[in-house]
ZADRENMAR-755978 format. One record per residue: x, y, z of N, C-alpha, C in turn. Coordinates in pm, whole numbers, padded with zeros to 5 digits, always signed. Layout:
// residues N
XYZXYZXYZ ...
// end
This chain:
// residues 395
-09483-10663-08897-09393-10630-09052-09469-10534-09126 -09375-10465-09211-09475-10371-09335-09402-10433-09461 -09446-10489-09563-09455-10518-09683-09523-10462-09794 -09440-10433-09880-09438-10404-10025-09443-10491-10118 -09552-10546-10146-09567-10685-10234-09588-10630-10433 -09521-10666-10531-09513-10626-10638-09564-10744-10762 -09647-10684-10844-09708-10862-10951-09768-10774-11059 -09709-10875-11170-09786-10841-11300-09913-10837-11327 -09979-10765-11435-10132-10777-11422-10186-10943-11502 -10206-11028-11416-10207-11154-11464-10272-11242-11370 -10350-11328-11367-10468-11395-11309-10333-11510-11229 -10264-11591-11294-10206-11670-11325-10066-11674-11206 -10026-11544-11226-09939-11475-11142-09998-11401-10984 -10114-11391-10981-10141-11288-10869-10235-11417-10754 -10376-11484-10847-10442-11535-10771-10371-11659-10646 -10236-11726-10698-10169-11807-10616-10099-11693-10474 -10087-11599-10497-10086-11507-10383-10152-11469-10304 -10254-11477-10321-10339-11377-10230-10417-11501-10112 -10375-11617-10048-10415-11656-09994-10297-11662-09868 -10187-11631-09921-10063-11610-09848-10073-11511-09781 -10107-11384-09879-10126-11259-09851-10251-11252-09724 -10333-11347-09744-10469-11318-09637-10364-11367-09517 -10266-11449-09533-10247-11551-09401-10163-11412-09332 -10079-11361-09441-09994-11324-09329-10062-11142-09279 -10131-11077-09387-10237-10957-09299-10324-10988-09157 -10361-11118-09137-10461-11224-09049-10347-11244-08934 -10236-11213-08969-10122-11243-08859-10078-11145-08786 -10143-11013-08889-10122-10853-08818-09995-10761-08868 -09937-10853-09029-09874-10759-09103-09934-10704-09178 -09871-10579-09231-09934-10510-09341-09871-10482-09454 -10001-10509-09560-09925-10565-09687-09952-10444-09759 -09879-10343-09853-09930-10263-09956-09865-10368-10123 -10003-10392-10186-09989-10437-10313-10006-10408-10444 -09879-10328-10498-09900-10265-10582-09963-10390-10724 -10052-10321-10790-10091-10402-10915-10214-10326-10945 -10299-10357-11056-10396-10345-11128-10542-10329-11125 -10613-10232-11134-10751-10250-11088-10853-10366-11115 -10812-10449-11198-10885-10568-11234-10853-10648-11124 -10788-10656-11058-10759-10697-10919-10772-10660-10745 -10818-10555-10772-10838-10482-10636-10936-10513-10565 -11059-10602-10605-11105-10636-10507-11083-10770-10455 -10991-10872-10503-10980-10958-10482-10830-10915-10352 -10750-10841-10404-10667-10810-10305-10728-10744-10208 -10749-10638-10213-10867-10547-10062-10904-10665-10016 -10953-10815-10061-11055-10863-09980-10936-10961-09911 -10856-10980-09925-10741-11068-09866-10648-11012-09740 -10672-10858-09705-10669-10788-09648-10573-10667-09650 -10470-10671-09778-10395-10553-09785-10418-10468-09861 -10327-10342-09848-10356-10194-09913-10379-10219-10033 -10448-10209-10110-10431-10168-10274-10348-10079-10367 -10244-10040-10400-10210-09925-10492-10201-09998-10610 -10247-09882-10689-10299-09914-10831-10170-09863-10907 -10153-09925-11029-10006-09937-11141-10094-09949-11248 -10206-09901-11296-10292-09830-11388-10240-09739-11455 -10247-09702-11558-10201-09542-11642-10093-09503-11584 -09982-09603-11586-09811-09537-11568-09767-09582-11714 -09825-09583-11848-09739-09639-11997-09729-09783-11973 -09805-09833-11903-09800-09979-11894-09864-10046-11993 -09780-10090-12104-09865-10189-12228-09853-10311-12151 -09822-10334-12053-09891-10540-12068-10016-10507-12082 -10100-10421-12011-10241-10400-11989-10315-10420-12105 -10236-10402-12216-10300-10447-12321-10315-10611-12363 -10389-10680-12417-10457-10748-12433-10323-10847-12537 -10320-10772-12633-10248-10798-12754-10120-10839-12714 -10041-10688-12641-09931-10739-12537-09893-10820-12414 -10002-10817-12407-10022-10954-12291-09986-11083-12321 -10051-11140-12425-10030-11252-12516-09899-11276-12578 -09841-11144-12596-09732-11141-12713-09582-11194-12547 -09615-11089-12499-09542-11180-12399-09472-11241-12351 -09600-11376-12350-09539-11531-12287-09490-11617-12391 -09472-11491-12531-09388-11567-12631-09300-11502-12718 -09292-11387-12678-09173-11286-12723-09087-11271-12604 -09020-11303-12601-08878-11280-12417-08831-11176-12467 -08784-11123-12558-08736-11017-12574-08817-10904-12559 -08925-10931-12625-09063-10848-12588-09099-10747-12468 -09054-10870-12399-09139-10889-12237-09022-10810-12173 -08897-10856-12204-08779-10775-12119-08780-10613-12147 -08797-10575-12242-08800-10446-12276-08928-10399-12204 -09033-10480-12222-09153-10405-12213-09156-10404-12066 -09090-10513-11960-09066-10464-11815-08964-10356-11761 -08839-10359-11855-08789-10278-11778-08773-10117-11805 -08920-10144-11889-08972-09961-11930-09093-09960-11855 -09120-10020-11769-09260-10070-11715-09177-09973-11564 -09085-10024-11535-08996-09998-11377-08962-09862-11401 -08938-09801-11553-08908-09642-11536-09002-09578-11506 -09169-09645-11621-09289-09576-11592-09317-09528-11445 -09302-09652-11394-09337-09669-11208-09249-09583-11117 -09135-09558-11163-09022-09500-11061-09129-09418-10984 -09133-09260-11001-09151-09201-10910-09290-09234-10814 -09397-09313-10861-09454-09351-10832-09446-09443-10703 -09378-09525-10776-09316-09611-10666-09216-09547-10544 -09106-09484-10602-09043-09392-10470-09153-09330-10387 -09239-09270-10426-09301-09239-10348-09334-09303-10226 -09426-09406-10243-09526-09494-10159-09403-09514-10082 -09279-09597-10165-09168-09682-10086-09134-09610-09975 -09105-09480-09975-09038-09389-09869-09110-09355-09775 -09264-09341-09842-09373-09294-09727-09440-09464-09668 -09389-09576-09747-09445-09667-09625-09329-09716-09544 -09204-09720-09574-09057-09782-09542-09090-09921-09504 -09129-10017-09590-09153-10103-09565-09035-10199-09503 -09055-10341-09420-08936-10383-09381-08892-10509-09521 -08977-10504-09600-08927-10602-09691-09017-10605-09836 -08987-10592-09923-09018-10628-10082-09024-10776-10116 -09159-10829-10150-09169-10907-10229-09246-10915-10348 -09190-11001-10449-09197-10974-10607-09273-11075-10708 -09290-11050-10758-09331-11156-10865-09214-11186-10958 -09179-11331-10960-09070-11343-11056-09039-11296-11218 -09130-11257-11221-09114-11152-11336-09176-10999-11331 -09237-10983-11236-09254-10827-11206-09115-10767-11149 -09016-10757-11309-08862-10715-11222-08872-10575-11129 -08976-10486-11190-08976-10333-11104-09020-10374-10943 -09030-10466-10887-09016-10486-10748-08894-10551-10719 -08796-10589-10802-08692-10666-10752-08573-10540-10768 -08560-10458-10871-08519-10341-10862-08558-10211-10743 -08634-10255-10736-08725-10126-10636-08638-10168-10520 -08658-10345-10455-08555-10419-10349-08423-10308-10351 -08358-10356-10501-08207-10298-10522-08210-10170-10449 -08264-10094-10570-08269-09902-10551-08270-09865-10384 -08339-09915-10301-08345-09860-10156-08323-09978-10066 -08231-10059-10058-08120-10147-10031-08205-10228-09905 -08374-10272-09974-08423-10335-09896-08433-10506-09877 -08469-10543-09809-08462-10776-09825-08551-10758-09912 -08532-10875-09974-08655-10898-10098-08678-11105-10119 -08810-11123-10119-08833-11221-10101-08891-11235-10264 -08856-11330-10365-08912-11359-10483-09022-11426-10469 -09168-11436-10523-09267-11502-10547-09286-11573-10641 -09266-11692-10705-09267-11752-10818-09315-11848-10801 -09471-11832-10900-09594-11913-10892-09591-11963-11063 -09433-11999-11144-09412-12079-11215-09295-12214-11157 -09252-12310-11225-09143-12339-11145-09017-12259-11140 -08925-12286-11004-08808-12206-11015-08689-12254-11076 -08613-12183-11157-08529-12221-11263-08422-12167-11219 -08310-12236-11225-08162-12221-11240-08083-12322-11356 -07999-12355-11338-07911-12336-11459-07974-12528-11508 -07975-12579-11408-08036-12738-11402-08167-12709-11422 -08272-12638-11368-08444-12668-11389-08444-12596-11525 -08326-12496-11579-08395-12444-11686-08358-12502-11795 -08360-12639-11829-08309-12758-11979-08482-12786-11947 -08605-12743-11889-08694-12811-11866-08783-12713-11962 -08730-12609-12015-08793-12521-12134-08723-12492-12278 -08811-12517-12359-08740-12493-12481-08669-12354-12487 -08597-12294-12394-08551-12158-12418-08550-12142-12264 -08402-12162-12194-08417-12124-12086-08385-11981-12016 -08403-11967-11926-08408-11771-11887-08231-11766-11909 -08128-11856-11868-08003-11766-11938-07985-11770-12075 -08023-11877-12128-07998-11840-12274-08080-11712-12325 -08213-11691-12274-08272-11534-12309-08172-11425-12281 -08130-11457-12134-08078-11324-12119-07949-11301-12183 -07884-11427-12236-07732-11403-12353-07798-11341-12454 -07898-11378-12513-07946-11302-12630-07960-11193-12652 -08043-11122-12502-08144-10998-12500-07981-10915-12444 -07861-11013-12399-07747-10900-12367-07688-10819-12472 -07739-10884-12635-07662-10831-12729-07754-10747-12829 -07862-10746-12762-07934-10622-12814-07945-10438-12746 -07896-10429-12833-07836-10251-12815-07970-10188-12759 -08079-10175-12792-08224-10127-12740-08197-10175-12585 -08195-10334-12560-08183-10353-12401-08098-10285-12355 -07959-10296-12357-07851-10183-12369-07866-10060-12325 -07941-10012-12337-07971-09855-12321-08094-09888-12244 -08197-09967-12244-08296-09951-12093-08205-09973-11974 -08048-10057-11974-08017-10099-11893-07970-09979-11806 -07911-09858-11900-07820-09776-11935-07918-09653-11823 -08077-09599-11886-08178-09553-11814-08175-09584-11696 -08185-09715-11633-08242-09779-11497-08106-09755-11448 -07996-09707-11492-07886-09696-11370-07870-09553-11347 -07890-09508-11449-07935-09355-11462-08016-09243-11352 -08142-09411-11323-08226-09360-11269-08206-09410-11116 -08080-09462-11109-08068-09467-10957-08054-09639-10893 -08100-09735-11060-08095-09874-11003-07953-09944-11019 -07902-10022-10893-07798-10039-10895-07749-10205-10988 -07759-10188-11119-07816-10273-11216-07652-10303-11333 -07600-10375-11305-07445-10404-11400-07528-10456-11551 -07614-10559-11535-07631-10576-11690-07793-10645-11676 -07847-10731-11768-07959-10750-11782-07976-10884-11643 -07852-10986-11645-07860-11086-11568-07890-11054-11381 -07860-10911-11360-07881-10877-11267-08049-10869-11199 -08117-10843-11330-08281-10860-11332-08354-10960-11337 -08310-11035-11374-08360-11174-11478-08311-11297-11406 -08181-11282-11337-08140-11438-11275-08160-11437-11111 -08227-11508-11023-08212-11527-10900-08066-11640-10885 -08041-11639-10779-07922-11789-10740-07938-11830-10577 -07891-11866-10552-07909-11979-10429-07928-11913-10294 -07863-11737-10358-07916-11646-10176-08032-11620-10213 -08096-11615-10302-08214-11516-10314-08320-11596-10230 -08406-11537-10172-08474-11593-10094-08620-11604-10133 -08682-11740-10157-08783-11727-10263-08918-11832-10233 -09000-11796-10234-09133-11911-10230-09178-11928-10363 -09196-12069-10353-09255-12170-10489-09356-12206-10470 -09450-12213-10577-09586-12266-10529-09595-12417-10631 -09471-12470-10515-09513-12616-10599-09455-12704-10487 -09476-12829-10505-09356-12918-10412-09247-12964-10457 -09097-12988-10381-09020-13048-10435-09031-13159-10512 -09128-13219-10481-09123-13323-10570-09193-13307-10740 -09269-13204-10749-09311-13139-10850-09229-13114-10905 -09119-13030-10842-09008-12929-10918-08927-13011-10955 -08880-12933-11133-08716-13030-11135-08641-12962-11074 -08558-13089-11094-08417-13076-11011-08431-13007-10899 -08493-13018-10762-08506-12926-10652-08404-12970-10561 -08340-13045-10607-08199-13099-10461-08125-12997-10551 -08101-12895-10639-08025-12854-10680-08012-12705-10592 -08117-12630-10535-08198-12549-10487-08139-12582-10322 -08132-12374-10260-08083-12405-10181-08179-12427-10045 -08150-12407-09918-08261-12384-09847-08315-12251-09822 -08276-12152-09889-08351-12011-09873-08505-12052-09990 -08517-12168-10071-08628-12182-10172-08695-12221-10081 -08861-12205-10082-08945-12286-09969-09025-12310-10073 -09096-12442-10119-09156-12499-10209-09312-12542-10111 -09397-12449-10131-09528-12436-10019-09636-12515-10063 -09646-12586-10155-09709-12683-10283-09834-12521-10316 -09886-12596-10413-10001-12491-10536-10104-12449-10391 -10131-12332-10423-10269-12254-10371-10410-12267-10433 -10447-12375-10357-10581-12452-10372-10714-12377-10313 -10771-12310-10369-10900-12211-10260-11001-12337-10259 -11137-12354-10190-11206-12406-10167-11320-12432-10268 -11358-12550-10264-11493-12551-10425-11585-12441-10325 -11665-12336-10416-11748-12270-10391-11873-12303-10447 -11874-12343-10600-12033-12387-10645-11995-12501-10694 -12069-12634-10613-12044-12751-10634-12134-12798-10789 -12065-12874-10869-12094-12920-10987-12100-13076-10989 -12256-13087-11072-12307-13252-11045-12243-13323-11103 -12180-13419-11096-12118-13565-11173-12285-13620-11230 -12286-13636-11410-12371-13685-11457-12368-13799-11492 -12237-13837-11547-12184-13949-11605-12070-14070-11488 -12030-14155-11541-11966-14230-11488-11835-14174-11522 -11772-14139-11614-11682-14052-11645-11701-13936-11656 -11598-13831-11612-11659-13687-11672-11509-13642-11728 -11506-13560-11806-11372-13521-11887-11392-13327-11883 -11288-13281-11825-11288-13163-11827-11187-13078-11912 -11237-12963-11964-11187-12946-12059-11147-12772-12086 -11012-12738-12055-11020-12571-12072-10891-12528-12118 -10835-12442-12198-10718-12396-12210-10643-12260-12175 -10734-12223-12066-10679-12137-11963-10757-12022-12065 -10685-11844-11997-10778-11712-12016-10692-11625-12090 -10604-11703-12186-10559-11633-12290-10550-11623-12419 -10520-11759-12501-10538-11778-12637-10671-11894-12617 -10709-11851-12725-10840-11909-12732-10883-12004-12887 -10846-12117-12906-10767-12163-13037-10978-12249-13032 -11093-12172-13138-11223-12187-13100-11160-12349-13195 -11127-12332-13277-11101-12486-13376-11118-12609-13263 -11022-12568-13198-10962-12692-13101-11114-12720-13026 -11207-12600-12955-11299-12687-12907-11419-12746-12935 -11427-12677-13115-11523-12737-13181-11458-12914-13224 -11305-12933-13205-11304-13080-13270-11330-13165-13125 -11295-13067-12992-11333-13154-12867-11488-13195-12840 -11582-13097-12926-11713-13160-12953-11692-13215-13021 -11693-13285-13089-11706-13402-13254-11652-13468-13131 -11559-13473-13125-11450-13647-13018-11592-13677-12919 -11636-13614-12859-11738-13690-12788-11827-13625-12776 -11900-13624-12917-12036-13605-12904-12154-13727-12899 -12252-13712-12824-12308-13830-12845-12274-13980-12727 -12146-13970-12711-12052-14072-12600-12115-14053-12471 -12104-14147-12359-12123-14155-12253-12061-14092-12124 -11979-13986-12187-11925-13940-12109-11942-13814-12090 -11952-13752-11950-12023-13606-11912-11864-13538-11943 -11889-13405-12051-11777-13345-12104-11821-13198-12039 -11720-13100-11993-11734-12983-11960-11610-12883-12011 -11708-12818-12059-11632-12722-12113-11597-12576-12073 -11481-12493-12026-11478-12351-12015-11360-12285-12075 -11454-12206-12175-11410-12184-12292-11351-12014-12304 -11364-11964-12116-11302-11801-12144-11402-11739-12238 -11467-11771-12318-11548-11680-12381-11695-11677-12446 -11758-11598-12519-11896-11561-12533-11918-11764-12630 -11999-11822-12544-12043-11937-12593-12178-11974-12653 -12231-11817-12663-12365-11839-12763-12321-11938-12891 -12215-11957-12993-12260-12007-13109-12206-12151-13088 -12213-12187-12994-12218-12348-12942-12379-12377-12913 -12451-12369-13028-12589-12449-12980-12641-12527-13039 -12549-12609-13041-12630-12788-13109-12539-12869-13008 -12497-12816-12903-12427-12885-12827-12514-13051-12786 -12486-13180-12796-12531-13253-12737-12533-13240-12588 -12650-13349-12526-12716-13332-12410-12589-13383-12334 -12444-13447-12351-12355-13456-12267-12249-13366-12266 -12277-13283-12315-12153-13209-12300-12229-13023-12314 -12117-12961-12176-12174-12831-12129-12124-12738-12181 -12068-12624-12231-12013-12543-12259-12060-12398-12152 -11921-12367-12110-11927-12216-11989-11839-12134-12034 -11878-12015-12033-11783-11909-12038-11681-11938-11925 -11673-11924-11809-11589-11957-11644-11692-12063-11587 -11604-12176-11546-11658-12224-11409-11579-12164-11273 -11651-12264-11191-11534-12298-11069-11476-12447-11088 -11328-12395-11143-11242-12491-11139-11240-12589-11042 -11215-12542-10927-11221-12669-10824-11337-12757-10843 -11432-12690-10805-11566-12792-10846-11566-12877-10918 -11558-12843-11095-11526-12929-11172-11427-13038-11152 -11283-12988-11086-11176-13065-11061-11217-13211-10946 -11339-13118-10906-11312-13240-10784-11426-13368-10823 -11435-13388-10911-11520-13475-11011-11468-13508-11136 -11344-13474-11182-11351-13481-11302-11279-13637-11303 -11244-13704-11389-11143-13823-11464-11041-13815-11511 -11056-13665-11600-10931-13623-11665-10952-13527-11752 -10854-13464-11766-10849-13302-11792-10755-13249-11894 -10835-13239-11981-10739-13162-12081-10709-13080-12051 -10591-13005-12055-10544-12900-12058-10444-12798-12121 -10433-12673-12096-10301-12568-12190-10132-12628-12078 -10156-12647-12003-10044-12677-11897-09996-12574-11836 -10074-12476-11816-10067-12370-11703-10038-12387-11578 -09968-12337-11486-09908-12427-11410-10036-12437-11295 -10077-12344-11308-10221-12336-11170-10306-12434-11234 -10364-12430-11332-10429-12564-11370-10388-12653-11398 -10291-12692-11424-10208-12845-11404-10195-12901-11262 -10169-12784-11198-10139-12823-10994-10252-12879-10935 -10390-12758-10961-10490-12765-10958-10533-12941-10974 -10524-12994-11106-10585-13067-11106-10507-13209-11080 -10359-13233-11100-10293-13313-11000-10302-13343-10820 -10378-13203-10823-10388-13208-10665-10514-13270-10636 -10613-13258-10758-10759-13338-10683-10726-13458-10742 -10591-13563-10794-10574-13685-10809-10620-13655-10984 -10640-13595-11040-10657-13614-11212-10560-13620-11334 -10588-13722-11376-10462-13676-11510-10530-13612-11611 -10384-13609-11662-10389-13513-11802-10372-13499-11875 -10431-13471-12014-10372-13471-12175-10334-13328-12174 -10205-13353-12240-10139-13211-12215-10145-13145-12360 -10158-13021-12344-10135-12958-12465-10097-12824-12457 -09953-12783-12419-09914-12688-12368-09884-12600-12486 -09908-12427-12464-09892-12400-12557-09762-12274-12616 -09696-12231-12445-09572-12178-12467-09496-12267-12386 -09360-12193-12406-09248-12270-12358-09231-12274-12230 -09314-12179-12097-09344-12213-12000-09451-12313-11976 -09555-12343-12022-09620-12452-11998-09542-12599-12071 -09492-12594-12171-09421-12731-12189-09335-12761-12063 -09299-12672-12016-09219-12725-11902-09309-12783-11826 -09405-12745-11758-09526-12795-11697-09554-12953-11724 -09529-12974-11892-09631-13072-11984-09494-13163-11960 -09374-13148-11979-09210-13216-11966-09236-13287-11835 -09260-13227-11710-09255-13279-11578-09348-13382-11573 -09481-13322-11591-09613-13379-11569-09582-13580-11666 -09521-13527-11785-09504-13663-11832-09409-13747-11751 -09286-13695-11707-09216-13752-11690-09229-13809-11530 -09331-13771-11454-09376-13793-11408-09501-13932-11393 -09528-13933-11532-09636-14036-11556-09764-14008-11529 -09793-13872-11512-09949-13798-11440-10003-13770-11599 -09961-13773-11720-10033-13693-11789-09956-13752-11962 -10061-13782-12052-10032-13775-12179-10054-13702-12263 -09904-13634-12334-09894-13482-12472-09984-13548-12593 -10052-13459-12583-10150-13409-12715-10095-13424-12860 -10043-13508-12918-09961-13489-13065-10056-13461-13200 -10151-13545-13166-10267-13530-13251-10422-13454-13224 -10413-13352-13286-10478-13264-13241-10670-13248-13334 -10676-13391-13408-10769-13388-13455-10891-13451-13347 -11007-13444-13366-11128-13537-13329-11105-13646-13254 -11036-13716-13398-10979-13870-13362-10879-13874-13255 -10807-13811-13261-10642-13752-13141-10718-13735-13046 -10778-13639-13014-10790-13585-12891-10916-13719-12820 -10986-13796-12891-11050-13889-12815-10947-14034-12755 -10869-14020-12883-10790-14176-12820-10684-14119-12675 -10671-14010-12704-10601-13947-12599-10623-13983-12463 -10748-13922-12447-10815-13913-12352-10862-14051-12287 -10881-14144-12384-10931-14296-12353-10821-14339-12310 -10670-14317-12358-10535-14341-12311-10568-14341-12204 -10554-14208-12127-10573-14165-11992-10633-14214-11888 -10754-14217-11989-10899-14292-11892-10882-14448-11861 -10836-14507-11971-10859-14676-11967-10642-14724-11849 -10553-14658-11859-10456-14721-11791-10421-14637-11696 -10455-14700-11554-10489-14662-11409-10318-14609-11358 -10256-14623-11411-10084-14549-11417-10119-14412-11399 -10176-14377-11506-10175-14213-11487-10235-14182-11388 -10348-14239-11339-10411-14170-11183-10348-14223-11079 -10287-14313-11101-10149-14389-10984-10047-14256-10955 -09983-14202-11083-09923-14080-11080-09948-13960-11004 -10078-13939-11085-10143-13807-11016-10213-13818-10854 -10185-13940-10859-10210-13937-10699-10073-13876-10635 -09966-13938-10641-09848-13971-10580-09835-13775-10587 -09820-13761-10663-09784-13578-10689-09887-13493-10598 -10027-13568-10620-10108-13466-10499-10071-13544-10359 -10057-13655-10381-09975-13676-10194-09839-13565-10148 -09781-13543-10245-09664-13467-10253-09697-13293-10209 -09777-13248-10308-09825-13118-10245-09952-13117-10129 -10000-13247-10031-10064-13210-09966-09955-13229-09807 -09840-13284-09864-09696-13281-09766-09665-13159-09718 -09694-13037-09824-09608-12895-09830-09657-12812-09736 -09593-12715-09633-09632-12647-09552-09721-12555-09569 -09748-12517-09703-09804-12417-09753-09799-12254-09686 -09942-12219-09683-09908-12031-09660-09851-11999-09471 -09871-12146-09409-09835-12101-09309-09671-12122-09308 -09603-12258-09365-09476-12234-09394-09408-12123-09420 -09476-12038-09522-09450-11928-09621-09452-11772-09518 -09553-11791-09422-09564-11684-09336-09437-11729-09233 -09433-11804-09169-09301-11836-09082-09190-11797-09137 -09182-11843-09272-09026-11830-09343-09021-11652-09324 -09110-11568-09383-09118-11449-09416-09060-11382-09252 -09130-11450-09166-09162-11423-09056-08977-11375-08934 -08916-11500-09017-08790-11528-08936-08684-11417-09068 -08714-11352-09157-08634-11306-09204-08595-11151-09096 -08755-11158-09050-08711-10995-08946-08680-11055-08822 -08648-11165-08800-08625-11159-08653-08464-11201-08663 -08400-11272-08788-08287-11254-08844-08182-11088-08862 -08286-11037-08860-08215-10911-08891-08222-10846-09037 -08299-10932-09135-08331-10888-09266-08385-10789-09348 -08476-10734-09175-08604-10654-09227-08584-10541-09184 -08633-10436-09262-08585-10298-09224-08512-10212-09367 -08605-10076-09321-08610-09994-09472-08448-09914-09421 -08344-09929-09531-08264-09906-09525-08266-09764-09696 -08283-09692-09663-08280-09652-09822-08126-09577-09878 -08088-09603-09954-07976-09592-10068-08032-09501-10109 -07898-09380-10052-07916-09233-10148-07853-09242-10235 
// end
């Protein structure tokens, strides 16, 4: 089978797909992965053909715009529609040359879905966040349907939709782009147990569990209790890290900070606290007893996979949904007081109450019951056997 795969320039959306890409290519399928140079090495290592999308007026590559995308949905949609138009000729050239049997696209790489619509190709949505419908959308402060309704009233967006139609994309409105339904073939990188309202999704939704890579660089556990603190790769609040250091200065716990930034300014660290620009997160989580996290879907899932209870400090609506679900299942405590004392108190509550770890263990067991990459591969292969594959260009 020949597959065209589209993703956005974000680690949290790319990394979970790489294990499945490798599973498919090792099974003899060919994948052409439309992405960005920063991910070329990883994508090619997974066995896919890399197709660069850099240099096509794709403003999401700009760090400032990339951070804004996570918070400003109106801006994000305008940017993604514009990106579709910018990539149109390049994508068309490759699609006609490759003649893929199937398009797989990240849930917010809308240009992939639009390409499938334009060329009459079967489409699979790759969802690295929670799957959303009108039931699960309640977990976000702003649900995707509310956002879509808001954007539909914006003349600027409607002009973009008109431009898409003029380029041959069969789009009636914005909902055609942002909304999936129960007839949409979808792979979701979580479990049914962790997915909010999973019973409302059809059998076309395959919950394959989180992508967990092996530990590569083991980390030594130097205390009875180990606390891991990481706020992800986008937003960096230096003040928060300083308060974390003060919270655990000269205590008997091991604290590992992954800061995603230069750590030279942290020169007065006590012996029990280690600060790094980056760590092997799987290795740290394998020895951790508590994880203070921004609640990115991947980070939270990795922590729970290793049966580590969470202290929840979300920064975006998407992260807040993950925090809400983790709270609901009893595996985490939301951080409401971000002073040094408040951080220490939250961590101590999680460490001293065994119910948090027990809930994390239950979620982990659900993750491990999922079918993983093998289930996703079988699902994709079944589409071709069912006659859903095949290149049928719409002229």
